[in-house]
C-alpha positions in Angstrom: -2.4 6.9 -17.3 -3.4 9.3 -14.6 -5.6 7.9 -11.8 -7.0 9.9 -8.9 -7.8 7.7 -6.0 -9.7 8.5 -2.8 -8.3 6.5 0.1 -9.8 6.5 3.5 -7.8 6.1 6.7 -8.1 2.3 6.3 -6.5 2.6 2.9 -9.7 1.5 1.1 -9.3 1.6 -2.6 -11.8 3.4 -4.8 -10.8 2.3 -8.3 -13.1 0.6 -10.7 -12.2 -3.0 -10.0 -8.5 -2.4 -9.8 -5.7 -1.8 -7.3 -4.7 1.7 -6.4 -1.7 3.3 -4.7 -1.2 4.8 -1.3 2.2 6.3 -2.3 4.5 8.3 -0.2 7.7 8.3 -2.2 9.2 6.8 -5.3 11.5 4.0 -3.9 11.9 1.2 -6.4 10.3 2.9 -9.3 12.0 3.9 -12.6 13.1 7.5 -13.1 10.2 10.0 -13.1 7.7 7.5 -11.9 5.8 7.0 -8.6 6.2 10.5 -7.4 3.0 10.5 -5.4 1.8 13.3 -3.1 2.1 12.7 0.6 -1.0 11.4 2.4 -2.7 14.1 4.6 -6.0 14.7 6.5 -8.4 11.9 7.5 -9.2 11.1 3.8 -6.2 10.7 1.6 -6.5 11.7 -2.0 -3.8 10.3 -4.1 -3.0 11.4 -7.6 -0.6 8.8 -8.8 0.9 8.0 -12.2 0.3 4.3 -12.8 2.8 3.1 -15.4 1.3 0.7 -17.9 2.6 -0.9 -21.1 1.8 0.5 -24.5 3.3 -2.6 -26.1 2.1 -5.5 -24.0 4.1 -8.1 -25.9 7.4 -6.2 -25.5 6.6 -5.6 -21.9 6.0 -9.3 -21.3 9.3 -10.2 -23.0 11.2 -7.7 -20.8 9.4 -8.9 -17.7 10.4 -12.5 -18.6 13.9 -11.2 -19.1 14.1 -10.0 -15.5 12.9 -6.4 -15.6 11.0 -5.7 -12.3 9.8 -2.4 -13.8 8.2 -4.1 -16.8 6.6 -6.7 -14.6 5.0 -4.0 -12.5 3.9 -2.1 -15.5 2.4 -5.2 -17.1 0.6 -5.9 -13.8 -0.9 -2.5 -13.8 -1.9 -3.0 -17.5 -3.9 -6.1 -16.5 -5.2 -4.6 -13.3 -6.7 -1.6 -15.1 -7.5 -3.4 -18.3 -5.5 -0.8 -20.2 -5.5 -2.1 -23.8 -6.1 -5.7 -22.7 -8.9 -7.6 -21.0 -8.8 -6.9 -17.3 -7.3 -9.8 -15.4 -6.8 -9.0 -11.7 -5.5 -12.5 -10.9 -2.8 -12.2 -13.5 -2.1 -8.7 -12.3 -1.6 -9.9 -8.7 0.8 -12.6 -9.9 2.8 -10.1 -11.9 3.0 -7.7 -8.9 4.2 -10.5 -6.7 6.8 -11.5 -9.3 8.1 -7.9 -9.5 8.1 -7.8 -5.7 10.3 -10.9 -5.7 12.7 -8.8 -7.7 12.7 -6.2 -5.0 10.4 -3.7 -6.6 8.9 -1.9 -3.6 5.8 -0.3 -5.2 4.9 -3.7 -6.7 5.1 -5.3 -3.2 2.6 -2.7 -2.0 0.3 -3.0 -4.9 0.3 -6.8 -4.5 -0.5 -6.3 -0.8 -3.5 -4.2 -1.8 -4.7 -6.8 -4.2 -4.8 -9.3 -1.3 -6.2 -6.9 1.2 -9.1 -5.9 -0.9 -9.7 -9.2 -2.8 -8.8 -8.0 -6.3 -8.4 -11.2 -8.3 -7.5 -13.2 -5.2 -9.3 -14.1 -2.0 -9.1 -11.5 0.8 -6.1 -12.3 2.8 -4.9 -9.8 5.4 -1.9 -12.0 6.5 -0.6 -12.1 2.9 -1.2 -8.4 2.5 0.7 -7.7 5.7 3.7 -9.7 4.5 3.8 -7.8 1.2 3.4 -4.4 2.9 6.2 -5.4 5.2 8.5 -6.2 2.2 7.6 -2.8 0.7 8.4 -1.1 4.0 11.7 -3.0 4.4 12.6 -1.9 0.9 12.2 1.8 1.9 8.7 2.4 0.5 6.9 4.5 3.1 3.5 3.7 1.8 4.1 0.0 2.6 4.9 1.1 6.2 1.7 3.1 6.4 -0.5 0.3 5.1 1.2 -2.2 7.4 0.7 0.1 10.3 -3.0 0.1 9.7 -3.2 -3.7 9.8 -1.0 -3.9 12.9 -3.0 -1.2 14.7 -6.2 -3.2 14.0 -4.8 -6.7 14.3 -5.9 -7.6 10.8 -3.8 -10.6 9.6 -1.1 -9.9 12.2 -0.9 -9.6 16.0 -2.4 -6.3 17.2 0.5 -4.2 18.5 0.1 -0.6 19.4 3.8 0.1 19.9 4.8 -1.5 16.5 2.0 0.4 14.7 3.3 3.6 16.2 6.8 2.9 14.9 5.5 2.1 11.5 3.5 5.3 11.3 6.5 7.2 12.5 8.6 5.7 9.6 5.9 6.9 7.2 5.8 10.3 9.0 9.5 10.7 8.7 9.1 10.2 4.9 6.6 13.1 4.9 3.2 11.5 5.3 1.3 14.0 7.5 -1.6 11.5 8.2 1.0 9.1 9.5 2.4 11.7 11.8 -1.0 12.2 13.4 -1.4 8.5 13.9 2.1 8.1 15.3 1.5 10.9 17.9 -1.8 9.4 18.8 -0.4 5.9 19.4 2.7 7.2 21.3 0.3 8.8 23.8 -0.6 6.7 26.9 -3.7 4.6 26.3 -6.8 5.9 28.1 -7.3 4.7 31.7 -9.3 1.6 32.1 -11.2 2.9 35.1 -13.2 6.2 34.9 -13.9 8.0 38.1 -17.5 9.2 38.5 -18.1 11.7 41.2 -14.7 11.0 42.7 -15.4 7.3 43.1 -14.8 4.2 41.0 -18.0 3.1 39.2 
């Protein structure tokens, strides 16, 4: 299924009741999957192939058998209601299960479910942990989404230097929007005092 998502700089998802993807590269995905364009400009438009299951029962069996790829695909199937009743809570649990099996995109998708309250209560701290796992597994989109939370102090301690490092990681992977943010945060913060007419106010 082809899904075109418009994602603002805060990584807000615009998908009818389901999670989307802020994807920078295909780490952790099966061959030919998750080759998403790089984020660029102030509004990121992502055209991302979301793998779903044509045979839900077979997918569930393979997921139960330990296939992280099938668990992530099954999660997307329930998240989008593709051939099944939409069930975002189940989708989140499946994304988390795939994440536990070191599927980096699944970690990021699970983080988005928590950040934007899709099937679970909004929980920035949980989202941050999941984005961090995606980042640690080499998925630059996870680094980018975590950087946003760290920069704003949502669910984690606000840390300008750490946010800059995370943006730089995503930048190095080719995310132009992240490069701009990294450069911005590496610059010295504005002076606290502003001179007016040569004198302190």
